[in-house]
N, C-alpha and C positions, 0 to 999 in steps of 0.2 A: 542936146537930147540925151547923149550918153551920160552927161552929168545929171540931167533930170532923171534918167532911168536909174542911175546909181543912187540918186538922192531920194527918190520917191518912196522906195520901200522903207528907208530909214525914217522919213517923215510920217508915213502911214503907221509904221510900227511905233513911232514915238507917241502917236495918239492913243494907241492900244496899251494894254498892260504888258510889262516885260515877261518874257517866257524864260523859264529856268531851263538850263541845259540838262541838269540831272533829271528833271521831270520829263524832258523829252526822251532821255535815254531809258527811263523807267517805264514810261507809258508810250508805246508806239502810236496810240490813237491820236496823240496831239499833232502828229504830222499832217493829218487831214485838215486840221485848223490852219496849219501853216500853209498848206497848199491852197486852201480857200482864200486865205489872205493874199498869197502871191497872185492868185487868179484875179482877185479884186484890184491888186496893184497893176497887173498887166492890162486889165480892162481900162483902168484910169489912164495908163500910159498910152493905150491905143486912142482913147478919146482925145488926149492932149496932142498926140501925134496927128490925128485928123485935123484938129483945129490949127495946128502949126502948118499942116500941109496946105490948108486953104488960105491961111494967112500969109505964108511965105513960100513962094514957089521955088525959091532958090535952094530950098532944102529937100528937093525931090530925091536926090541921091541918098540923103540920110533917111528919108522915109522908106525908100526901098530897102535900105539896109535894116531899118527898124522892122519892116514887114518880115524880112527874112529871119531877123533875130526873134521876132514875135512867133513866127512859125516854129523856129527851132525851140523857142521857150515853151510853146504849147506842146511840142512833141516831147520835150524833156519833162514838162509837167505831167503829160499823159503817162510817160514812162515811169516817172516818180510815183504817180497815183497808182499805176499798175503794181509797181514794186511795193508801194505801201500796202496795197490791198493784199498782195501775196504775203508780205510780211505780217500783216494783220491776221491773215488766214493761218499762216504758220504759227503766229503767236497764239491764236486761239486753239490751233491743234496742239501746240506745246502745253497750253494751259489745260486743255482737255486731257492730254496725255499725263500731265502732272497730276491733275485731279484723279484720273483713272489710276495712276500709280499710287497716289495717296489713299484712294479707296482700296486698292489692292493691298497696299502696305498695312492699312488699318484692318482689312479683312484677314491678312496673314497674321498681324499682331493679335487680332481677336481669336483667330484659329489657334495660335500658339498659346494664348492665355487659356482658351477653352481646352486645348490639349493638356496644358499644365494642370488646369483644374480637374480635368478627367483623370489625368495621371495621379494627381494628389488624392482624388477621391478613390481611385482604384488602389492606390498605395495604402490609404487609410483603411479601406475595406479589407485589404489583404492583411494589414497589421491587426485589425480587429479580429479577423478570422484566425490569424496566427495565435493571438492571445486566447481566443475561445478554444482553439485546438489544444493549446498548452494547458489551459485549465481542464479541458475534457480529458487530456492525457493524464494529468495529475489525479483527477477524479477516478478514472478507470484504473490507474495504477494503485490508488488507495483501495478501490473495490477489489482488485485482484489480490492485493495483500490480505484484505479482510476475508475474501473467499478462501485463500490459502490457509489462513488461520482456522476458518470454519471447517475446511477439509481435514486439517490436522486434528481439530477437536472432535470432529465426527469419527475419524479413524480411531481416536482414543476411546470415544464412546462405544464404537462398534466392538473394539476389543474388550471393553468392560462388559458390554452386553453378551458377547460370546462367552466370556468367563462366567457371567451370571447364568447364561443358558446351560453351560456345562454343569455348573453347580446345581441348577434346578433339575437338570436331567439326572444328576447323581441323587439329588433329593427325591426325585420321582421314582428312581430305582429303589432307593431306600424305603420310600413310602409303599411301593408295591411289595417289597419284601416284608415290610412291617404289616401290611394288610394280610399277606399270606400267613405271617406269624400270628396275627390276631385271629385269623380264621382258624388256624390250628389251635390257638389258645381257646377260642370259643368251642371248637370241637372237643378239645380235651376237657374244657370246663363242663360241657354238656355230658361227656362220658363220665367225668368225675361225679357230677350230680346224679347221673343215672346209677352209678355204682354206690354213691352214698345213699340214694333212695333204696336201692336193693339191699344195702347193708342194714339200713334202718328197718326195712320190711322184714329182713331175716332176723334182726334182733327182736322186733315185735313178735314175729312168729315164734322165736325161741322163748321169749318171755311168756307168750300165751301158752306154749307147750309146757313150760315150767309151771305156770299157774294151773293148767289142767292136770298136771301130774302131781301137784302138791297133795290133794286128798288121798291119792293112791299111796304116795310116799308116807303120808301120816298114818294111814291105815296099816301099811306094811311095817312101818317102824313100831307102831303100837302092838301089832301082832308079834313082831320080833321081841319087843320089850316083855310081853307076857310070856313068851317062850323062855326068855332069859330068866324071868322071875320064877317060873315053874322049875326050871333046872337049878336055880339057886336054892330054892326050897329043898329040892331033893338032895343037893350037895351039902348044905350046912346052914347053920344059923348065921354065920358071919356074912355070907353073900346076901342073905335075906335082909340083914340089917343095912348093908350098903345100898341095896335096892330100895329099901323103905326110906332111907335118909334122903335120897334124891327127890326133890319136890316135883310131883306130877303136874301141879297147876302151871308151873313155868313152862313145861313142855307143851302145854296146850296154848299158852299165851304167845310163845315165840312164833308158831306158824301163822297166827293171825296178824301179828305185826309185820312179819316178813311178807305176807300176801298183800297187805295194804300198801307197803312200800313198792312192791312189784306193780301193783295197779297204778300207783302214781307215776312210776317210771314209764309204764306203757302209755298212759295218757300224754305225758310229755313227748314221748317218741312219736305218737300220732299227730300231736300238734306241730311238731317239727316237720313231719312228713307233709302235712297239709300246707305248711308255709313254703316248703321247697317246691311242691307242686304248683302253688300259686305263683311263686317267683318264676318258675319255668314257663308258665303260661304267659306271664307279663313279658318276659324276654322274647318268647316266640311271637307275641303280638307286635312288639317293636321291631 
């Protein structure tokens, strides 16, 4: 029976496919199949033992031993099944822990990648902002230089305008002085014209008086001539000859020519007076 017990698993396993030890080590679930097979073998042994018990009564002691061994084997199988179940549970726990660790590791790797991506994005954004800030600083520096140049140009322009204002102020003072001088010139011109007009009027009045006095002068000169002639006759013949040699018609012609020249001069003076009065009226109108 012991030989049969030791040989029966080998015979039963010979009918089945051979089990690889590495596969048993790699997959603990194959132990359940081994246990099932061992249970089948034990069941077969029990059946064989029962048959032998009925067939041969001499082997009662062996059957009792086999029963004890069967009980022990069942207990060992139960213990092995429990251990296999615990091992399977632990394996599943380990697989779950490993899976959880893999998920956690992947999550951590993803978080690291995400953080790196975020950091790279932040870095790129900061670099872009730094580049924009540098460009803005260059632009504002150029604008500041331009404004400084404009300030210098405006200061120069202000100085030029102040010089022009001073020059214009001086010119304004000169123009005011010139206007005052022009007013004085106009006043003196008007006074001069008034004096010229009065002078012309006096000349006209003088010529008119002379013209009025010419007949009187001619009559007085004629009377004086007659008186001289009478005295010359009384004194001697020589004086009479001298007086008779002077042509009397020329004495009469000269006053007429002189009077016509005086009249022409009076007319010219009157026309000049009229022109001066007209010019004064035009100047006063303007």
